[in-house]
Legacy VTK file of the C-alpha trace (Angstrom):
# vtk DataFile Version 3.0
C-alpha trace
ASCII
DATASET POLYDATA
POINTS 224 float
120.877 122.656 -32.049
118.238 125.118 -31.078
116.390 124.692 -27.686
112.780 126.304 -27.711
111.544 126.877 -24.433
107.902 126.143 -24.317
105.204 127.774 -21.561
107.600 129.009 -18.939
106.417 130.617 -16.264
107.762 134.129 -15.777
109.173 135.140 -12.047
110.411 138.631 -11.830
112.507 139.644 -9.047
112.865 143.522 -8.160
115.176 145.263 -5.737
113.699 147.917 -3.708
116.355 150.971 -3.354
114.289 152.746 -0.650
114.822 149.398 1.613
116.994 151.359 4.062
115.387 154.144 3.947
111.974 152.723 4.714
112.675 149.592 6.683
112.351 151.012 10.191
108.993 152.654 10.024
107.914 149.565 8.790
108.975 147.108 11.230
107.847 150.137 13.654
104.350 149.973 12.160
104.694 145.912 12.138
106.075 145.515 15.958
102.683 146.355 17.068
101.343 142.897 18.000
97.428 144.319 18.136
98.044 144.406 14.100
97.869 140.523 13.887
95.512 139.245 16.662
92.298 139.310 14.182
93.660 137.520 11.411
95.709 135.059 13.110
94.669 132.049 14.870
95.610 131.776 18.776
98.894 130.020 19.108
99.706 130.047 15.521
103.661 130.779 14.444
102.589 132.606 11.379
101.053 136.120 12.089
98.796 138.060 9.413
97.587 141.905 9.578
94.637 142.926 7.785
95.134 143.034 4.000
94.558 146.783 3.652
98.676 148.146 4.664
98.501 149.412 1.152
96.201 152.407 2.173
98.136 153.202 5.092
100.807 156.239 4.776
103.085 155.239 5.869
103.641 151.673 2.903
103.148 154.366 0.511
106.249 154.255 -1.226
106.778 151.118 -0.868
103.352 150.755 -2.686
104.821 153.321 -5.686
107.396 150.791 -6.200
105.630 148.002 -6.285
103.593 149.506 -8.761
106.426 150.977 -10.670
107.222 147.041 -10.812
103.882 145.581 -11.766
103.353 148.002 -15.020
107.075 146.606 -15.560
106.119 143.328 -15.312
102.854 143.967 -17.185
104.841 145.634 -20.329
107.615 142.587 -20.852
104.104 139.910 -20.674
102.674 142.201 -23.772
99.998 143.532 -22.110
98.958 147.309 -21.174
100.932 148.502 -18.167
97.728 149.247 -16.778
96.939 147.168 -13.410
96.239 148.048 -9.583
97.097 146.794 -5.849
93.999 145.113 -4.820
95.585 144.018 -1.493
98.911 144.538 0.976
99.466 142.666 4.211
102.455 141.743 6.228
103.070 138.232 7.432
105.065 137.452 10.835
106.866 134.224 10.789
107.802 133.602 14.912
109.374 130.420 15.985
108.405 127.177 13.869
106.516 129.602 11.573
105.871 129.018 8.008
103.331 128.916 5.143
101.778 126.143 3.309
101.466 125.397 -0.259
99.570 127.682 -1.691
98.243 130.575 -4.502
96.397 133.857 -4.238
93.271 133.497 -5.413
91.055 136.500 -7.120
93.726 138.219 -8.274
96.411 138.131 -11.582
99.213 139.167 -10.145
101.316 138.501 -6.684
103.732 139.883 -4.885
106.179 138.682 -1.957
108.646 141.136 -0.426
111.323 140.429 2.112
111.388 142.925 4.388
113.468 141.753 7.462
114.915 138.235 8.074
119.182 137.095 7.394
120.477 134.659 4.938
119.506 132.060 6.748
115.924 132.450 6.533
114.039 130.641 3.916
112.680 132.825 0.777
109.573 131.612 -1.162
109.627 128.225 -2.581
107.842 127.757 -6.280
106.431 125.171 -7.335
106.482 123.807 -11.189
102.774 123.112 -12.109
103.726 121.132 -15.009
102.843 118.172 -13.056
103.599 115.108 -15.985
107.482 116.303 -16.396
108.597 113.915 -13.875
106.479 111.044 -14.089
109.990 109.236 -16.148
113.370 110.558 -14.623
116.009 109.216 -16.098
119.803 109.110 -14.604
121.357 112.372 -14.718
124.873 113.628 -14.955
126.250 114.549 -11.922
127.856 117.691 -13.500
124.732 118.577 -15.570
122.353 122.256 -15.272
119.221 120.556 -15.619
116.558 122.567 -17.594
113.406 121.102 -15.532
112.974 121.050 -12.246
110.471 120.195 -9.064
110.361 123.628 -7.669
112.900 126.549 -7.202
113.624 128.296 -3.728
114.407 132.168 -3.751
117.147 132.921 -1.774
115.716 135.818 1.843
117.465 138.645 0.560
115.538 141.973 2.584
114.946 144.918 -0.217
114.258 142.031 -3.053
110.797 141.712 -4.752
109.372 138.911 -6.730
106.493 139.421 -8.585
104.701 136.347 -10.372
101.038 134.863 -11.438
98.903 134.388 -8.707
98.273 130.564 -9.639
101.548 129.853 -9.359
101.905 127.901 -5.920
104.340 128.517 -3.247
105.558 128.175 0.375
107.531 129.230 2.959
110.345 126.688 4.988
109.781 127.023 8.580
111.701 129.446 10.230
113.660 127.781 13.072
115.108 130.809 15.274
117.538 128.970 16.746
119.541 128.833 13.730
118.261 131.657 11.766
118.114 134.023 14.637
115.710 136.347 13.028
112.154 136.985 13.675
110.801 136.431 8.929
108.985 139.366 8.011
107.235 139.809 4.847
104.990 141.909 2.642
102.686 140.307 0.031
99.914 142.210 -2.409
97.599 141.323 -5.040
97.036 143.168 -8.111
94.732 143.040 -10.771
94.230 144.497 -14.251
92.616 147.757 -14.562
89.956 149.114 -17.201
88.579 146.553 -19.826
89.970 144.275 -22.107
90.299 143.781 -25.656
89.987 140.320 -25.609
86.604 139.671 -25.444
84.721 141.487 -28.596
81.885 142.616 -25.965
83.457 144.540 -23.828
82.204 142.033 -21.096
85.299 142.659 -18.902
85.442 145.916 -17.447
88.124 145.840 -14.148
87.421 148.822 -11.792
89.518 150.453 -9.818
89.444 149.133 -6.222
92.456 150.090 -4.582
90.747 152.765 -1.948
87.786 150.663 -1.631
86.888 149.618 2.244
87.869 145.945 2.674
86.737 143.092 4.528
90.168 143.601 7.126
89.309 140.836 9.246
88.318 136.848 9.521
85.285 137.868 11.508
83.848 139.821 9.300
83.668 137.504 6.067
80.376 136.450 6.543
78.999 139.544 7.488
LINES 1 225
224 0 1 2 3 4 5 6 7 8 9 10 11 12 13 14 15 16 17 18 19 20 21 22 23 24 25 26 27 28 29 30 31 32 33 34 35 36 37 38 39 40 41 42 43 44 45 46 47 48 49 50 51 52 53 54 55 56 57 58 59 60 61 62 63 64 65 66 67 68 69 70 71 72 73 74 75 76 77 78 79 80 81 82 83 84 85 86 87 88 89 90 91 92 93 94 95 96 97 98 99 100 101 102 103 104 105 106 107 108 109 110 111 112 113 114 115 116 117 118 119 120 121 122 123 124 125 126 127 128 129 130 131 132 133 134 135 136 137 138 139 140 141 142 143 144 145 146 147 148 149 150 151 152 153 154 155 156 157 158 159 160 161 162 163 164 165 166 167 168 169 170 171 172 173 174 175 176 177 178 179 180 181 182 183 184 185 186 187 188 189 190 191 192 193 194 195 196 197 198 199 200 201 202 203 204 205 206 207 208 209 210 211 212 213 214 215 216 217 218 219 220 221 222 223
């Protein structure tokens, strides 16, 4: 018997070898409460920085690692490995902090990096986009390894980076400090292809380099 895996959803996992060398400097930068205030609603247990951390020199080692990882993903998917990071931000999950089910708009690939936490922290929950697979659910053998799942939850491992299609819905569970004993810190980024596509015969698509450009960094500036 041959099983043909149709329409699989790629999820890539990488390990940042420089995690121990750079974690303290990243955390020192992210320990400043002021960097979260303009992008976090009052009383919200999920804190956001501005999405321009990729333009800060202190995060260059992580950006370099992420760019290498992104190019590896593009190559494995069969695309030219020409891609750019368009935004990098940090989230801080204090007591009861969680991130609702969402996707990353205006991007092609997305990444989440586990900077600080414990094994008791929630990782990322990814959701199956094939909505018809659970219309009928037969009885299951207790020892079976199921091939189709509603969701997949990654473990929280410091130094691990997950890269996935930006349209893939995902969330993060609540951080109960009494259980986890750690404020969870995650770095997230968006990435877009760079250059012309050979899919359109008129070359109507030419993704320009945008990573060094000025960004809307605060929520209050969105409609100016």
